C-alpha angles and dihedrals in degrees: 000000000000118000109255127224110239123203120189123187108269094009131096120248116264106229121211116237111262093229093050091048092050091047092053098040100031099092092048091048090050091052091047092051091048092051092048095047102028087218122106094200095053096045098074091047092052092049091048092050092048092049091047089055092045097051098074089049096040097113094056094038092052093044092051094041093236099114096108094046091048094050094045091048089050089052092051092047091049091050092051091048090050091049090052091051094045096050088067091056126090109245123222128202117285120250114257110269116250115261115254123223094232136047111248116247125228093269091054092048090049091049091048091049092048091049091049089053093048090052090060091062122100111265097254092050091045091050091049092050092048091049093047102043105022101033091032093222125163120244089255090055091046089052090054093049094045092040094233139111118285089243089056091051089051090048092051091052094043093049092045092052091047090052092047092050090048092051092046090052090049089054092050093047092051094055 
């Protein structure tokens, strides 16, 4: 559990140590970055860049209690910037995936199919869906992380779900 910043009337805030905060929140930030990007090799780089940007501001971020939102927003921004750069590149075929030693069960196939559909969403919608259903954040919290109005956060999630339903129905109709 992340160390909380406590503020008592008439007392200064006690700020958690940056290293301790990173140690406690690092794995969750890595998972968040992976879910936002869909790429396990880009996720650690995005987290590292976000933490590098947060370190000089750590005192004020910790005192205001906005460290996690700041770092997550930095991860989303980095993902969007990377997507913009990559879309100008010429893509080559992916390398064949490594063979697994077991046959995936129906739950695994469903999860893989759901993840493939989520990856087709625009980055802001994908981030909103990840924040809502994986991180279990409220729309107000999503708005803080994405730096948008709460209504916009709701709209991102609503539009993403509508697209996912549409694509699921297309898949069912084609079978």
